[in-house]
C-alpha positions as CSV (number, residue, x, y, z in Angstrom):
1,M,105.2,117.0,78.6
2,F,103.8,113.6,79.6
3,P,104.2,110.6,77.3
4,Q,101.5,109.6,75.1
5,R,102.3,106.0,76.0
6,L,102.1,103.8,79.1
7,D,104.4,101.0,78.2
8,S,106.5,100.5,81.3
9,P,105.4,97.8,83.6
10,L,107.9,99.0,86.2
11,A,106.2,102.4,86.2
12,Y,102.7,100.6,87.4
13,D,104.6,98.7,90.0
14,I,106.1,101.7,91.5
15,A,102.9,103.5,91.4
16,K,101.0,100.7,93.0
17,A,103.7,100.3,95.8
18,M,103.4,103.9,96.6
19,M,99.7,103.5,96.8
20,D,100.0,100.6,99.1
21,G,102.2,102.8,101.1
22,F,99.6,105.6,101.6
23,N,96.8,103.1,102.2
24,R,98.9,101.7,105.0
25,H,99.5,105.0,106.4
26,Y,95.9,106.1,106.3
27,R,94.5,102.8,107.7
28,L,96.9,103.2,110.7
29,F,95.9,107.0,111.0
30,R,92.3,105.9,111.3
31,A,92.7,103.1,113.6
32,E,94.6,105.3,116.1
33,S,92.0,108.1,115.7
34,A,89.2,105.7,116.2
35,R,90.8,104.3,119.5
36,A,90.3,107.9,120.9
37,K,86.7,106.8,121.6
38,H,87.7,104.1,123.9
39,R,90.4,106.1,125.7
40,F,87.6,108.9,126.3
41,E,85.2,106.2,127.5
42,T,87.7,104.8,130.0
43,A,89.1,108.2,130.9
44,D,92.6,107.3,129.9
45,W,93.8,110.9,129.7
46,H,97.6,110.3,129.7
47,G,97.0,107.6,126.9
48,Q,94.9,110.2,124.9
49,Q,97.6,112.7,125.0
50,R,100.4,110.2,124.3
51,A,98.4,108.9,121.2
52,Q,97.9,112.6,120.0
53,R,101.6,113.2,120.2
54,E,102.7,109.9,118.7
55,R,100.2,110.0,115.7
56,I,101.9,113.3,114.5
57,E,105.0,111.0,113.7
58,F,103.0,108.3,111.6
59,Y,103.2,110.3,108.3
60,D,107.1,110.6,108.3
61,L,107.5,107.0,109.2
62,R,105.2,105.8,106.4
63,V,107.0,108.0,103.9
64,S,110.3,106.7,105.0
65,E,109.1,103.1,104.6
66,A,107.8,103.6,101.1
67,V,111.0,105.4,100.0
68,A,113.0,102.3,101.5
69,R,110.7,99.8,99.7
70,L,110.9,101.7,96.3
71,E,114.7,101.9,96.3
72,K,115.0,98.3,97.5
73,E,112.5,96.7,95.1
74,F,112.7,99.0,92.1
75,K,115.8,101.1,92.5
76,A,113.5,104.1,91.9
77,G,116.1,106.8,92.1
78,E,117.9,105.3,89.3
79,Q,114.9,105.2,86.8
80,P,114.8,107.7,83.9
81,M,112.3,110.4,83.9
82,D,110.1,108.8,81.2
83,V,109.3,106.1,83.7
84,W,108.5,108.7,86.4
85,H,106.2,110.5,84.0
86,Q,104.3,107.3,83.8
87,V,104.5,106.6,87.4
88,K,102.6,109.7,88.0
89,L,99.9,108.7,85.5
90,H,99.4,105.3,86.7
91,Y,99.1,106.8,90.2
92,I,96.3,109.1,88.9
93,G,94.4,106.0,87.7
94,L,94.7,104.4,91.0
95,L,93.1,107.5,92.6
96,V,90.0,107.1,90.8
97,D,87.2,106.2,93.2
98,H,89.7,106.6,96.2
99,H,88.3,108.1,99.3
100,Q,91.1,110.1,100.2
101,P,92.6,111.2,96.9
102,E,94.0,114.6,98.1
103,L,95.9,112.9,100.8
104,A,97.4,110.2,98.4
105,E,98.6,113.0,96.3
106,T,100.4,114.7,99.0
107,F,101.9,111.3,100.0
108,F,103.1,110.8,96.4
109,N,104.7,114.3,96.5
110,S,106.4,113.4,99.9
111,V,107.8,110.1,98.5
112,T,108.9,111.5,95.1
113,T,110.8,114.5,96.5
114,K,112.8,112.2,98.7
115,I,113.8,110.3,95.8
116,L,114.2,112.7,92.9
117,H,116.6,115.6,92.6
118,R,115.1,119.0,93.4
119,A,115.5,120.0,89.7
120,Y,112.4,117.8,89.0
121,F,110.0,119.1,91.4
122,Q,107.9,120.4,88.5
123,N,104.2,120.0,87.4
124,D,105.0,117.0,85.5
125,F,106.6,115.0,88.4
126,I,104.5,116.0,91.5
127,F,101.0,117.1,92.1
128,V,101.3,121.0,92.2
129,R,97.6,121.0,91.6
130,P,95.1,118.4,92.6
131,A,94.2,116.0,89.6
132,I,91.3,114.4,91.3
133,S,88.4,116.3,92.4
134,T,87.2,115.6,96.1
135,E,83.7,116.7,95.5
136,Y,80.7,114.4,96.2
137,I,82.8,111.6,97.4
138,E,80.4,109.4,99.2
139,P,81.5,107.1,102.1
140,R,80.9,103.4,102.1
141,G,80.5,103.4,106.1
142,A,79.0,105.9,108.2
143,P,77.6,108.9,106.5
144,T,79.6,112.2,106.9
145,Y,76.7,114.0,108.8
146,R,73.4,112.9,110.2
147,P,70.3,115.1,109.7
148,Y,67.6,115.4,112.6
149,Y,64.3,117.2,112.0
150,P,62.9,118.2,115.6
151,K,59.8,119.9,116.4
152,P,60.1,122.7,119.1
153,D,58.4,120.4,121.6
154,T,60.5,117.4,120.7
155,L,64.0,119.1,120.5
156,A,65.2,117.6,123.8
157,D,64.2,114.2,122.6
158,T,66.0,114.7,119.3
159,I,69.1,115.8,121.1
160,E,69.1,112.8,123.4
161,Q,68.8,110.5,120.3
162,M,71.6,112.3,118.7
163,L,73.8,111.6,121.8
164,D,72.7,107.9,121.6
165,D,73.7,107.7,118.0
166,F,77.3,108.4,119.0
167,A,77.2,105.1,120.9
168,L,79.4,106.0,123.8
169,L,80.1,103.0,126.2
170,G,79.0,104.3,129.6
171,S,76.3,106.4,131.0
172,Y,75.5,110.2,131.5
173,A,74.9,111.7,134.8
174,N,71.7,113.1,133.6
175,K,71.3,113.0,129.9
176,R,67.7,114.4,130.1
177,R,68.8,117.4,132.0
178,D,71.6,118.0,129.5
179,A,69.3,117.7,126.5
180,Q,66.9,120.1,127.9
181,R,69.6,122.6,128.8
182,V,70.9,122.5,124.9
183,A,67.4,122.7,123.7
184,H,66.6,125.7,125.9
185,V,69.6,127.6,124.7
186,I,68.8,126.6,121.1
187,L,65.2,127.7,121.2
188,N,66.4,130.9,123.0
189,R,68.6,131.7,120.0
190,F,65.5,131.4,117.8
191,H,63.3,133.3,120.3
192,Q,60.7,135.6,118.1
193,V,61.8,133.8,115.0
194,K,59.4,131.5,113.4
195,L,60.8,127.9,112.9
196,R,60.7,127.1,109.2
197,A,59.8,123.6,107.6
198,N,63.5,122.9,107.2
199,F,64.4,123.4,110.9
200,Q,67.1,120.8,111.4
201,L,70.3,119.8,113.1
202,Q,73.1,118.5,110.8
203,V,75.6,116.8,113.0
204,L,79.0,115.3,111.8
205,S,78.7,111.4,112.5
206,G,81.9,111.1,114.7
207,L,82.9,112.8,117.9
208,F,86.1,115.1,118.0
209,F,88.3,113.8,120.8
210,R,90.9,116.1,122.3
211,N,92.6,115.7,125.8
212,K,89.7,115.1,128.4
213,G,86.8,116.2,126.1
214,A,84.7,114.9,123.2
215,Y,82.8,117.3,121.0
216,V,79.7,117.1,119.0
217,V,80.1,119.4,116.1
218,G,77.2,120.4,113.8
219,K,75.0,123.1,112.5
220,I,71.5,124.4,113.0
221,M,69.4,125.3,110.0
222,N,66.4,127.3,109.8
223,G,65.2,128.8,106.5
224,F,68.2,130.6,105.3
225,T,69.8,130.9,108.6
226,E,72.7,128.5,109.6
227,I,74.4,128.6,112.9
228,A,77.4,126.5,113.7
229,F,77.2,124.8,117.2
230,S,79.3,122.2,119.3
231,L,78.5,120.3,122.5
232,P,81.7,119.5,124.8
233,I,81.1,116.2,126.6
234,L,83.2,115.7,129.7
235,H,83.5,113.3,132.6
236,D,82.2,114.3,136.2
237,S,84.0,113.1,139.4
238,H,82.1,109.9,139.1
239,G,83.2,109.0,135.7
240,K,79.7,109.9,134.2
241,F,79.3,111.8,131.0
242,Y,77.8,115.3,130.9
243,I,77.6,118.3,128.4
244,D,79.5,121.1,129.8
245,A,78.4,123.9,127.4
246,A,76.6,124.8,124.2
247,L,78.8,126.8,121.8
248,F,77.4,128.6,118.9
249,G,78.6,130.6,115.9
250,E,81.7,130.9,114.0
251,D,83.9,132.8,116.7
252,D,83.2,129.7,119.0
253,M,84.2,127.4,116.2
254,Q,87.3,129.3,115.6
255,M,88.3,129.1,119.3
256,L,87.5,125.4,119.4
257,F,89.6,124.7,116.2
258,S,92.3,127.3,117.1
259,F,95.8,127.0,115.5
260,A,97.1,127.4,118.9
261,R,95.5,124.0,120.1
262,A,96.5,120.4,119.9
263,Y,95.0,118.4,116.8
264,F,91.7,116.6,117.3
265,M,91.4,112.7,117.0
266,V,88.4,111.8,114.8
267,D,87.8,108.7,112.5
268,M,86.9,110.2,109.1
269,E,86.5,107.9,105.8
270,V,86.2,110.8,103.6
271,P,88.3,113.8,105.2
272,S,87.5,116.1,102.4
273,A,83.8,115.9,103.1
274,W,84.4,116.7,106.8
275,V,86.6,119.6,105.6
276,Q,83.9,120.9,103.6
277,F,81.4,120.7,106.2
278,L,83.7,122.3,108.7
279,R,84.5,125.1,106.2
280,S,80.7,125.9,106.1
281,L,80.9,126.5,109.9
282,M,84.1,128.7,109.6
283,P,84.2,130.1,106.1
284,R,87.1,132.5,107.1
285,K,89.3,129.5,108.2
286,P,91.6,128.4,105.5
287,R,91.2,124.8,104.6
288,A,95.0,124.3,105.3
289,E,94.2,125.0,109.1
290,I,91.1,122.7,109.1
291,Y,93.1,119.9,107.9
292,N,95.8,120.7,110.4
293,A,93.3,120.7,113.2
294,L,92.0,117.2,112.1
295,G,95.7,115.9,112.4
296,L,96.2,115.8,108.7
297,A,99.2,118.3,108.9
298,K,101.1,117.3,105.8
299,Q,97.8,118.0,103.7
300,G,97.5,121.4,105.7
301,K,101.2,122.0,104.5
302,T,100.3,121.2,100.7
303,L,97.3,123.5,100.8
304,F,99.2,126.3,102.6
305,Y,101.7,126.1,100.1
306,R,99.3,126.3,97.2
307,D,97.6,129.2,98.7
308,F,101.0,131.0,99.2
309,L,101.9,130.5,95.6
310,S,98.5,131.9,94.5
311,H,98.9,134.8,96.7
312,L,102.5,135.5,95.3
313,N,100.9,135.4,91.7
314,Y,98.4,138.1,92.8
315,S,100.4,140.4,94.8
316,S,103.4,142.7,94.2
317,D,104.7,143.6,97.7
318,R,108.1,142.4,98.9
319,F,109.2,140.4,101.8
320,R,110.7,142.5,104.5
321,I,112.3,142.1,108.1
322,A,109.3,141.8,110.3
323,P,108.5,145.0,112.4
324,G,109.3,144.9,116.1
325,I,112.1,144.0,118.2
326,K,114.5,141.6,116.5
327,G,115.0,138.4,118.2
328,M,118.4,136.8,119.3
329,V,117.8,133.4,117.7
330,M,115.3,133.8,115.1
331,L,115.4,136.0,112.0
332,V,111.8,137.0,111.2
333,F,110.4,138.4,108.0
334,D,107.1,138.7,106.5
335,L,105.1,139.8,103.4
336,P,102.9,142.7,104.4
337,S,99.9,141.4,102.3
338,F,100.2,137.8,103.7
339,P,98.9,137.0,107.4
340,F,101.9,134.8,108.2
341,V,105.5,135.2,109.3
342,F,108.5,133.3,108.4
343,K,111.3,132.5,110.9
344,V,114.9,131.2,110.0
345,I,117.1,130.1,112.8
346,K,120.3,132.2,112.9
347,D,123.7,130.6,112.6
348,F,125.1,132.2,115.8
349,Y,123.6,133.8,119.0
350,P,124.7,136.1,121.7
351,P,126.6,134.7,124.8
352,Q,123.5,134.8,126.8
353,K,121.8,132.4,124.5
354,D,123.5,128.9,125.2
355,T,121.9,126.8,122.7
356,T,122.4,125.2,119.3
357,R,120.2,124.8,116.1
358,E,119.5,121.2,117.0
359,Q,118.1,122.3,120.3
360,I,116.0,125.0,119.0
361,K,114.6,122.6,116.5
362,G,113.9,120.2,119.2
363,K,112.0,122.9,121.4
364,Y,109.7,123.6,118.2
365,L,109.0,119.8,117.7
366,L,108.2,119.6,121.6
367,V,105.5,122.3,120.8
368,K,104.2,120.6,117.9
369,Q,103.7,117.4,119.7
370,H,102.4,119.1,123.0
371,D,99.1,120.1,124.0
372,R,99.2,123.7,123.1
373,V,96.1,124.5,125.2
374,G,95.1,127.6,123.0
375,R,98.4,129.4,124.0
376,M,101.0,128.4,121.7
377,A,101.0,128.9,118.0
378,D,101.3,126.0,115.8
379,T,104.1,126.0,113.2
380,L,104.5,124.9,109.6
381,E,108.0,123.7,108.9
382,Y,109.4,123.7,105.4
383,S,112.9,122.5,104.0
384,D,114.4,123.9,100.8
385,V,111.7,126.5,100.1
386,G,112.2,128.6,97.0
387,F,111.2,132.2,96.7
388,P,111.4,134.8,93.8
389,L,114.4,136.8,94.5
390,D,112.9,140.0,93.0
391,R,110.2,139.8,95.9
392,F,112.9,140.3,98.6
393,E,113.9,143.7,100.0
394,P,117.6,144.0,99.5
395,E,118.0,144.7,103.4
396,L,116.3,141.3,104.0
397,I,118.8,139.4,101.9
398,E,121.6,141.2,103.6
399,E,120.2,140.3,107.1
400,I,120.0,136.5,106.1
401,R,123.4,136.7,104.6
402,K,124.7,138.3,107.9
403,F,123.0,136.2,110.5
404,A,122.0,132.9,108.7
405,P,124.2,132.4,105.8
406,S,124.2,128.5,106.0
407,Q,120.3,128.7,105.4
408,L,120.5,130.9,102.1
409,E,121.1,129.7,98.6
410,L,121.0,132.1,95.5
411,G,121.3,131.4,91.9
412,D,118.7,128.6,91.2
413,R,115.8,129.3,88.7
414,D,112.3,128.2,89.1
415,S,110.2,126.6,86.2
416,N,109.7,130.1,84.7
417,G,113.4,130.9,84.7
418,E,113.2,133.5,87.4
419,M,115.9,133.7,90.0
420,E,115.2,132.1,93.2
421,V,116.2,132.5,97.0
422,V,116.1,129.1,98.6
423,L,116.0,128.9,102.4
424,K,117.1,125.6,103.6
425,H,114.8,125.6,106.8
426,V,111.7,128.0,107.5
427,Y,109.1,127.9,110.3
428,I,105.9,129.7,109.4
429,E,103.4,131.0,111.8
430,R,100.0,133.0,111.9
431,R,101.0,136.6,112.2
432,M,99.7,138.3,115.4
433,I,100.2,141.8,116.9
434,P,103.3,141.5,119.2
435,L,102.0,142.0,122.7
436,N,104.6,144.9,123.5
437,I,103.4,146.8,120.3
438,Y,99.8,146.2,121.3
439,L,100.5,147.5,124.9
440,Q,102.6,150.5,123.4
441,E,99.4,151.6,121.4
442,A,97.4,151.8,124.7
443,F,100.3,153.7,126.3
444,D,100.4,156.4,123.5
445,T,96.7,156.7,123.7
446,L,96.7,157.2,127.5
447,A,99.6,159.6,127.2
448,S,97.5,162.1,125.0
449,P,94.0,160.9,124.7
450,E,91.5,162.6,122.3
451,S,88.6,162.2,124.9
452,P,87.8,160.6,128.3
453,A,86.0,157.8,126.3
454,H,89.1,157.3,124.3
455,A,91.3,157.0,127.3
456,K,88.8,154.5,128.9
457,R,89.0,152.3,125.9
458,A,92.7,152.4,126.0
459,K,92.8,151.6,129.7
460,D,90.4,148.7,129.2
461,Q,92.7,147.4,126.1
462,L,95.5,147.5,128.4
463,E,93.8,145.6,131.4
464,R,92.4,142.8,129.1
465,A,95.7,142.4,127.4
466,V,97.6,142.0,130.9
467,V,94.9,139.6,132.4
468,E,95.0,137.6,129.1
469,Y,98.9,137.5,129.3
470,G,98.6,136.0,132.8
471,N,96.0,133.5,131.7
472,A,98.1,132.5,128.7
473,I,101.0,131.6,131.1
474,K,98.6,129.9,133.6
475,D,97.3,127.8,130.9
476,M,100.7,126.8,129.8
477,V,101.6,126.0,133.3
478,A,98.5,123.7,133.5
479,A,100.0,121.8,130.5
480,N,103.4,121.6,132.1
481,I,105.1,124.3,130.0
482,F,107.4,127.1,131.5
483,P,107.7,129.7,128.7
484,G,111.3,130.6,129.9
485,D,111.5,134.0,128.3
486,M,108.4,135.9,129.5
487,L,108.8,139.3,128.0
488,W,105.8,140.9,126.3
489,K,107.5,140.6,122.9
490,N,107.3,137.0,122.9
491,F,103.6,137.0,123.1
492,G,101.1,138.0,120.3
493,V,97.4,139.1,120.3
494,T,95.3,137.1,117.8
495,R,92.4,138.3,115.6
496,G,90.0,137.2,118.6
497,G,91.8,139.0,121.2
498,K,93.7,135.9,122.8
499,V,97.2,136.2,124.0
500,V,99.3,133.3,122.5
501,F,103.0,132.5,123.1
502,Y,105.3,132.1,120.1
503,D,109.0,132.2,120.9
504,Y,110.0,128.6,122.0
505,D,113.6,128.6,122.2
506,E,113.7,128.8,126.0
507,I,110.8,126.8,127.0
508,E,111.0,123.8,129.6
509,Y,108.8,121.5,131.2
510,V,107.6,122.8,134.4
511,T,108.6,119.6,136.1
512,D,112.2,120.0,134.8
513,C,112.5,123.5,136.5
514,K,113.5,124.3,140.1
515,F,111.5,127.2,141.3
516,R,113.2,129.1,144.1
517,K,112.8,132.3,146.3
518,V,115.6,134.7,146.1
519,P,117.6,133.9,149.3
520,T,117.8,136.5,152.1
521,P,120.9,138.8,151.7
522,R,123.6,137.5,154.1
523,N,125.0,141.0,154.8
524,E,124.7,144.6,153.4
525,E,127.4,143.9,150.7
526,D,125.1,141.2,149.4
527,E,122.1,143.6,149.6
528,M,123.8,146.5,147.7
529,S,125.4,144.2,145.1
530,G,124.5,144.7,141.4
531,E,125.6,141.1,140.7
532,V,123.8,137.8,141.6
533,W,125.7,136.8,144.8
534,Y,123.8,133.5,145.4
535,S,124.4,130.1,143.4
536,V,122.1,129.7,140.2
537,G,121.6,126.1,138.7
538,P,121.0,125.7,134.9
539,K,117.2,125.0,135.5
540,D,116.8,127.4,138.4
541,V,114.1,129.9,138.2
542,F,113.3,132.9,140.5
543,P,109.8,134.1,139.7
544,E,110.2,137.2,141.9
545,T,112.8,138.5,139.5
546,F,110.3,138.7,136.8
547,E,108.9,142.0,138.2
548,P,111.5,144.5,137.0
549,F,111.3,143.4,133.6
550,L,107.5,143.1,133.2
551,L,106.1,145.7,135.3
552,G,107.8,149.1,134.7
553,N,104.6,150.8,133.8
554,D,102.1,151.9,136.4
555,D,98.9,150.8,134.7
556,V,100.4,147.4,133.9
557,R,101.7,146.8,137.3
558,A,98.2,147.6,138.8
559,A,96.4,145.2,136.5
560,F,99.2,142.5,136.7
561,M,99.1,142.6,140.6
562,A,95.3,142.7,140.7
563,H,94.9,139.4,138.8
564,H,98.1,137.6,138.5
565,A,100.5,138.4,141.5
566,D,100.6,134.7,142.3
567,L,103.2,134.3,139.0
568,L,105.8,136.2,141.0
569,D,105.6,133.6,143.7
570,A,107.8,130.6,143.7
571,A,105.1,128.7,145.7
572,F,102.6,129.0,142.8
573,W,105.0,127.3,140.4
574,Q,106.1,124.8,142.8
575,H,102.4,123.8,143.6
576,H,101.8,123.1,140.0
577,K,105.0,121.3,139.4
578,E,104.1,118.8,142.4
579,R,100.4,118.5,141.0
580,I,101.8,117.6,137.5
581,Q,104.4,115.1,139.1
582,A,101.4,113.5,141.1
583,G,99.7,112.8,137.6
584,Q,97.1,115.4,137.8
585,M,95.7,116.8,134.5
586,L,93.8,120.3,134.8
587,D,91.0,121.0,132.4
588,V,91.7,124.1,130.1
589,F,88.6,124.8,128.1
590,P,88.4,126.0,124.6
591,Y,85.6,128.3,125.6
592,E,84.9,130.7,128.2
593,E,84.0,129.9,132.0
594,S,80.9,131.8,131.7
595,Q,79.6,129.6,128.7
596,R,79.7,126.5,131.0
597,F,76.1,125.3,132.0
598,Q,76.8,125.2,135.7
599,H,77.6,128.8,135.6
600,E,74.5,129.8,133.7
601,G,71.3,130.9,135.6
602,H,69.0,128.9,133.6
603,A,71.0,125.8,134.3
604,T,69.3,125.7,137.7
605,H,65.8,125.4,136.1
606,F,66.6,121.7,135.1
């Protein structure tokens, strides 16, 4: 229980120092995010990617600084628990009228759990639930969003004004043309629908920056109808701005804010208000994933864990070994009722996997910091995670004991006195349908279709999956990533039908690989040999050797060769390696090519 008194001056000083540490963190986070506007204006694409990568490290650096200060100035780890009770109460007091209270609570948890023993991670010592409401926090600076009230005949004028309000330094190639294009597609969506008195655009007041794009994000309101929209702003070859597309609806927003893409840079005074607005555009997207997309990954982890604990309370199924082909490096398990998988690095690997735990963790960190171009799943990383023992299938516990004993602790009890399983290090990812299983479903249908229509659907499913698989690899190549192990089982199919890579232990930078053709056999003995007779370096890749492992099925082969035969050619890979080495960055759009204005018939009208 909390004490009824606040009589420790030291407790207030510790709370104030911790709050100073958080405020410094968010001030630096905002400043770096705000500088994204200048990098976009000056087309500093490499600087933008570097800043996106470096900003990820800000949080842990600030936590370490706060811990060091608290230990040096207050010997915080030696203070009695009564003082720590008071620290939390003082900290709650400091959160009144704070503009980022939920982030500051998470910062408190991060610092406290580094100082206190794990036995004290209870409601009394950390924020298991939020103590301060984030509802109706009004910013002191720019409003969270701006409303616009156009008439049908002034919609293009309103869109021009909206673009001007973002105050980008630079000029548009043809702002009037772009505004008319956007007005045209908006009015088309309301064709034969009366525009109501409340017809308006609500637009978040800051642009969302990522890689080479800046995105307007908002919603259109008409009567009881609300439609999310986004306008990607790009640079043309002359350095002028232009609107590349108009995206509408929840599905387009889900693609834009996908868990398989790099985090946005956006300057937010009251992040909870931005998250609330974005949630109105994507009601199926968990708040945790929205915070992640905004670069606030620690808050995303906090919310994910709260959602997870709530799910455990309201479910009764058990954790099990995940279905599918078992990995050589990762032990994967899931809870059938929960849409995520849990991955633990094994303690030992087969001889063909020449790697270490630290190298594997390094690969996952690389993906976290890299541009994931919509093709590599984001991961949440946790240490010392407690699970209820009675929710684990015995076979799973035995599997962990057998393959990852160093990661398992048994015997601790949680705050309710229940026995716990503690896993030392866990990655958590969105669950997808493994691509090999997805294809097998199509194979099974084609083997015994119920009808010609059923067979056609299966064939279309197979072709789409194979095309998406190749597109996923090509998008990763554009971002300087070679997947390493390209087997179907290492890719998954998302709810939206996108193919995403999720097995990172063999990834390499394209620029670190040497792509070679298999040498011509020197003689008949070489040609007939079942062994590799030519020299192979540690980073050598022979794309033509992918074929036997990937294209054993005739339908898969036909689809692959029709769309992605170039992936079997060393010249394709070498060309992209040279392009990246020359400093070129290809565009990988978070929307379909067909949605771009220059590919729409009506665009020629303007």
